[in-house]
C-alpha positions as a LaTeX table, in Angstrom:
\begin{tabular}{lrrr}
\hline
Residue & $x$ (\AA) & $y$ (\AA) & $z$ (\AA) \\
\hline
Unk1 & 81.35 & 102.01 & 100.51 \\
Unk2 & 83.18 & 105.31 & 99.94 \\
Unk3 & 86.27 & 106.69 & 101.61 \\
Unk4 & 88.45 & 109.77 & 101.27 \\
Unk5 & 91.85 & 109.01 & 99.74 \\
Unk6 & 94.71 & 111.49 & 99.90 \\
Unk7 & 97.03 & 109.71 & 97.46 \\
Unk8 & 98.35 & 106.32 & 96.37 \\
Unk9 & 101.80 & 104.90 & 95.74 \\
Unk10 & 101.63 & 102.08 & 93.25 \\
Unk11 & 104.91 & 100.37 & 94.12 \\
Unk12 & 106.12 & 101.16 & 97.63 \\
Unk13 & 109.09 & 99.28 & 99.06 \\
Unk14 & 109.18 & 100.46 & 102.70 \\
Unk15 & 105.64 & 99.90 & 104.00 \\
Unk16 & 105.55 & 96.19 & 104.74 \\
Unk17 & 106.95 & 93.05 & 103.14 \\
Unk18 & 107.73 & 93.00 & 99.42 \\
Unk19 & 106.40 & 95.58 & 97.01 \\
Unk20 & 103.22 & 97.29 & 98.20 \\
Unk21 & 100.35 & 99.26 & 96.71 \\
Unk22 & 100.11 & 101.98 & 99.39 \\
Unk23 & 96.88 & 103.91 & 99.96 \\
Unk24 & 97.06 & 107.09 & 102.06 \\
Unk25 & 93.70 & 108.00 & 103.59 \\
Unk26 & 92.51 & 111.41 & 104.74 \\
Unk27 & 91.96 & 112.35 & 108.36 \\
Unk28 & 94.14 & 112.22 & 111.45 \\
Unk29 & 93.38 & 113.20 & 115.06 \\
Unk30 & 97.09 & 113.62 & 115.89 \\
Unk31 & 99.35 & 116.60 & 115.26 \\
Unk32 & 102.82 & 115.10 & 115.57 \\
Unk33 & 105.55 & 117.73 & 115.56 \\
Unk34 & 107.50 & 115.74 & 112.98 \\
Unk35 & 104.53 & 114.68 & 110.81 \\
Unk36 & 105.50 & 114.05 & 107.18 \\
Unk37 & 101.97 & 114.14 & 105.78 \\
Unk38 & 100.16 & 117.29 & 106.99 \\
Unk39 & 98.06 & 117.24 & 103.80 \\
Unk40 & 96.21 & 114.23 & 105.24 \\
Unk41 & 95.02 & 115.94 & 108.44 \\
Unk42 & 91.78 & 117.36 & 107.02 \\
Unk43 & 89.16 & 114.62 & 107.15 \\
Unk44 & 87.13 & 116.39 & 104.44 \\
Unk45 & 90.04 & 116.55 & 101.98 \\
Unk46 & 91.25 & 114.10 & 99.39 \\
Unk47 & 89.20 & 112.30 & 96.76 \\
Unk48 & 86.16 & 110.10 & 97.29 \\
Unk49 & 86.83 & 106.54 & 96.13 \\
Unk50 & 84.85 & 103.35 & 96.60 \\
Unk51 & 86.36 & 100.25 & 98.15 \\
Unk52 & 85.27 & 98.25 & 95.11 \\
Unk53 & 86.97 & 100.64 & 92.69 \\
Unk54 & 90.20 & 100.66 & 94.70 \\
Unk55 & 90.22 & 96.87 & 94.90 \\
Unk56 & 89.86 & 96.61 & 91.12 \\
Unk57 & 92.74 & 99.07 & 90.68 \\
Unk58 & 94.94 & 97.16 & 93.11 \\
Unk59 & 94.36 & 93.88 & 91.30 \\
Unk60 & 95.76 & 95.37 & 88.10 \\
Unk61 & 99.09 & 95.74 & 89.94 \\
Unk62 & 99.13 & 92.18 & 91.20 \\
Unk63 & 101.71 & 91.05 & 88.59 \\
Unk64 & 104.13 & 93.53 & 90.21 \\
Unk65 & 103.65 & 92.82 & 93.93 \\
Unk66 & 102.76 & 89.14 & 93.46 \\
Unk67 & 102.65 & 86.72 & 96.38 \\
Unk68 & 105.39 & 88.43 & 98.43 \\
Unk69 & 103.86 & 91.92 & 98.50 \\
Unk70 & 100.37 & 93.33 & 98.88 \\
Unk71 & 98.46 & 96.42 & 99.97 \\
Unk72 & 99.20 & 98.81 & 102.82 \\
Unk73 & 96.60 & 101.33 & 103.99 \\
Unk74 & 98.20 & 104.33 & 105.68 \\
Unk75 & 97.38 & 107.97 & 106.25 \\
Unk76 & 96.67 & 110.13 & 107.98 \\
Unk77 & 95.15 & 107.61 & 110.33 \\
Unk78 & 93.24 & 104.81 & 108.57 \\
Unk79 & 91.27 & 104.03 & 111.73 \\
Unk80 & 89.55 & 107.39 & 111.24 \\
Unk81 & 87.76 & 105.64 & 108.35 \\
Unk82 & 87.33 & 102.17 & 109.88 \\
Unk83 & 84.28 & 101.06 & 107.92 \\
Unk84 & 85.92 & 101.91 & 104.59 \\
Unk85 & 89.24 & 100.31 & 105.55 \\
Unk86 & 87.49 & 97.17 & 106.80 \\
Unk87 & 85.50 & 96.82 & 103.58 \\
Unk88 & 88.56 & 97.36 & 101.40 \\
Unk89 & 90.55 & 94.76 & 103.37 \\
Unk90 & 87.64 & 92.31 & 103.17 \\
Unk91 & 87.56 & 92.63 & 99.39 \\
Unk92 & 91.32 & 92.27 & 99.14 \\
Unk93 & 91.24 & 89.13 & 101.27 \\
Unk94 & 88.54 & 87.69 & 99.01 \\
Unk95 & 91.11 & 88.03 & 96.23 \\
Unk96 & 93.98 & 86.59 & 98.26 \\
Unk97 & 95.87 & 89.89 & 98.67 \\
Unk98 & 98.08 & 90.44 & 101.75 \\
Unk99 & 96.91 & 93.44 & 103.81 \\
Unk100 & 98.94 & 95.71 & 106.09 \\
Unk101 & 97.53 & 98.47 & 108.31 \\
Unk102 & 99.87 & 101.42 & 108.96 \\
Unk103 & 98.40 & 103.10 & 112.02 \\
Unk104 & 99.14 & 104.94 & 115.23 \\
Unk105 & 96.35 & 103.01 & 116.93 \\
Unk106 & 94.27 & 106.19 & 117.09 \\
Unk107 & 90.54 & 106.43 & 116.44 \\
Unk108 & 87.64 & 104.29 & 117.64 \\
Unk109 & 89.19 & 101.02 & 118.84 \\
Unk110 & 85.86 & 99.21 & 118.96 \\
Unk111 & 85.44 & 99.85 & 115.25 \\
Unk112 & 89.07 & 98.89 & 114.70 \\
Unk113 & 88.16 & 95.28 & 115.50 \\
Unk114 & 86.38 & 94.97 & 112.14 \\
Unk115 & 89.51 & 96.24 & 110.36 \\
Unk116 & 91.79 & 93.86 & 112.22 \\
Unk117 & 89.57 & 90.93 & 111.21 \\
Unk118 & 91.00 & 91.25 & 107.69 \\
Unk119 & 94.50 & 92.53 & 108.57 \\
Unk120 & 97.54 & 90.33 & 107.99 \\
Unk121 & 100.14 & 92.72 & 109.43 \\
Unk122 & 100.01 & 95.86 & 111.54 \\
Unk123 & 102.64 & 98.58 & 111.21 \\
Unk124 & 102.12 & 100.50 & 114.45 \\
Unk125 & 103.64 & 103.91 & 115.03 \\
Unk126 & 104.66 & 104.23 & 118.67 \\
Unk127 & 105.29 & 107.95 & 118.85 \\
Unk128 & 106.73 & 108.49 & 122.35 \\
Unk129 & 107.47 & 106.28 & 125.37 \\
Unk130 & 105.45 & 108.28 & 127.94 \\
Unk131 & 101.92 & 109.59 & 128.22 \\
Unk132 & 103.10 & 113.15 & 128.89 \\
Unk133 & 105.37 & 113.21 & 125.83 \\
Unk134 & 102.54 & 111.84 & 123.67 \\
Unk135 & 100.15 & 114.56 & 124.76 \\
Unk136 & 102.72 & 117.35 & 124.44 \\
Unk137 & 104.20 & 116.41 & 121.08 \\
Unk138 & 101.35 & 114.86 & 119.10 \\
Unk139 & 98.14 & 115.41 & 121.07 \\
Unk140 & 97.60 & 111.67 & 121.39 \\
Unk141 & 97.67 & 109.07 & 124.15 \\
Unk142 & 100.20 & 106.32 & 124.74 \\
Unk143 & 97.58 & 104.42 & 126.75 \\
Unk144 & 95.29 & 104.45 & 123.72 \\
Unk145 & 98.03 & 103.06 & 121.50 \\
Unk146 & 98.90 & 100.37 & 124.04 \\
Unk147 & 95.22 & 99.42 & 124.20 \\
Unk148 & 95.27 & 98.99 & 120.43 \\
Unk149 & 98.40 & 96.85 & 120.63 \\
Unk150 & 96.77 & 94.63 & 123.25 \\
Unk151 & 93.92 & 94.02 & 120.81 \\
Unk152 & 96.36 & 92.97 & 118.08 \\
Unk153 & 98.02 & 90.60 & 120.53 \\
Unk154 & 94.71 & 89.06 & 121.52 \\
Unk155 & 93.90 & 88.53 & 117.83 \\
Unk156 & 97.43 & 87.18 & 117.17 \\
Unk157 & 98.18 & 89.66 & 114.42 \\
Unk158 & 101.90 & 90.22 & 113.74 \\
Unk159 & 103.09 & 93.76 & 114.45 \\
Unk160 & 106.06 & 95.75 & 113.25 \\
Unk161 & 106.51 & 98.81 & 115.46 \\
Unk162 & 107.72 & 102.01 & 113.83 \\
Unk163 & 109.38 & 104.78 & 115.80 \\
Unk164 & 110.69 & 108.05 & 114.36 \\
Unk165 & 113.96 & 109.21 & 115.90 \\
Unk166 & 113.59 & 113.00 & 115.87 \\
Unk167 & 116.15 & 115.57 & 117.06 \\
Unk168 & 115.36 & 116.97 & 120.48 \\
Unk169 & 112.32 & 114.74 & 120.91 \\
Unk170 & 113.15 & 111.03 & 120.75 \\
Unk171 & 116.89 & 110.87 & 120.12 \\
Unk172 & 118.31 & 109.91 & 123.51 \\
Unk173 & 119.37 & 106.39 & 124.53 \\
Unk174 & 116.97 & 106.57 & 127.49 \\
Unk175 & 114.02 & 107.36 & 125.23 \\
Unk176 & 114.93 & 104.61 & 122.77 \\
Unk177 & 115.37 & 102.06 & 125.58 \\
Unk178 & 111.94 & 103.00 & 126.92 \\
Unk179 & 110.36 & 102.33 & 123.52 \\
Unk180 & 112.20 & 99.02 & 123.25 \\
Unk181 & 111.03 & 98.00 & 126.73 \\
Unk182 & 107.41 & 98.87 & 125.91 \\
Unk183 & 107.57 & 96.65 & 122.85 \\
Unk184 & 109.17 & 93.77 & 124.72 \\
Unk185 & 105.94 & 93.34 & 126.69 \\
Unk186 & 104.04 & 92.16 & 123.58 \\
Unk187 & 104.44 & 88.64 & 122.22 \\
Unk188 & 103.27 & 89.56 & 118.69 \\
Unk189 & 105.71 & 92.41 & 118.01 \\
Unk190 & 108.19 & 90.98 & 115.53 \\
Unk191 & 110.54 & 93.94 & 115.20 \\
Unk192 & 111.04 & 97.67 & 115.67 \\
Unk193 & 111.77 & 99.84 & 112.65 \\
Unk194 & 113.80 & 102.85 & 113.83 \\
Unk195 & 113.06 & 105.62 & 111.32 \\
Unk196 & 115.33 & 108.68 & 110.94 \\
Unk197 & 113.65 & 112.09 & 110.95 \\
Unk198 & 113.57 & 113.71 & 107.52 \\
Unk199 & 112.87 & 117.39 & 106.90 \\
Unk200 & 111.86 & 117.13 & 103.23 \\
Unk201 & 108.24 & 117.62 & 104.32 \\
Unk202 & 108.94 & 121.29 & 105.14 \\
Unk203 & 107.80 & 122.28 & 101.64 \\
Unk204 & 104.38 & 120.74 & 102.30 \\
Unk205 & 103.90 & 122.89 & 105.41 \\
Unk206 & 104.92 & 126.00 & 103.50 \\
Unk207 & 102.48 & 125.22 & 100.69 \\
Unk208 & 99.67 & 124.65 & 103.19 \\
Unk209 & 100.52 & 127.77 & 105.19 \\
Unk210 & 101.11 & 125.71 & 108.34 \\
Unk211 & 104.07 & 126.39 & 110.68 \\
Unk212 & 106.45 & 123.42 & 110.78 \\
Unk213 & 107.44 & 122.75 & 114.42 \\
Unk214 & 110.66 & 121.03 & 113.31 \\
Unk215 & 111.79 & 123.77 & 110.94 \\
Unk216 & 115.56 & 124.08 & 110.96 \\
Unk217 & 116.11 & 120.71 & 112.60 \\
Unk218 & 118.67 & 118.50 & 110.86 \\
Unk219 & 117.65 & 115.35 & 109.02 \\
Unk220 & 119.17 & 112.24 & 110.54 \\
Unk221 & 121.22 & 109.78 & 108.54 \\
Unk222 & 121.14 & 106.03 & 109.01 \\
Unk223 & 124.72 & 106.24 & 110.28 \\
Unk224 & 123.58 & 108.56 & 113.09 \\
Unk225 & 120.70 & 106.23 & 113.92 \\
Unk226 & 123.03 & 103.25 & 114.07 \\
Unk227 & 125.29 & 105.18 & 116.44 \\
Unk228 & 122.39 & 105.94 & 118.77 \\
Unk229 & 121.19 & 102.33 & 118.72 \\
Unk230 & 124.66 & 101.03 & 119.51 \\
Unk231 & 124.39 & 102.75 & 122.91 \\
Unk232 & 121.32 & 100.71 & 123.93 \\
\hline
\end{tabular}
């Protein structure tokens, strides 16, 4: 089983519990205004890799991530390659490796069921708290993401929600409260990770010849995020 891989990070520390081998897949149906990985949008880009080959590579790093870490598949949107992701997770589970799926809940949700069968943790990006904001700012659907989250709840898979706090888009107390209230409706959501917008990705857009919608916007510090959250 082959899939298109954009890049890998052998020892990531922010994409799930412990140290993680992070695999970024190609292809994404969304166009988030604050996207950090525009190089993953093209579903025909990246490098073809087999699930078996990737699994063998991952296992060489097991002494580093051990029992407390594992593998996170991100993107792009990994559910754009559900068969490949499902096969990779199946092989990793055969070898006792913890699996985390970093997703926006986009893609074919029927095919996502096979991925979730071998998923230990979901990191779900909830982009915006309303359907209109989703469609305007990333071309996606909040209803679609909520449908995905309902499937994780039915399967009793733990979820960590991720939400980027971006200037002029998601940085008001009302918006943050709305995200928090959405998450409170799900019994399997363990926490929300509030992520500050960073503008270091601007160089990627320039190299790709793509206009960056957030050009000139300030990066947020953790101190600013903490101030916003204190108003909730």
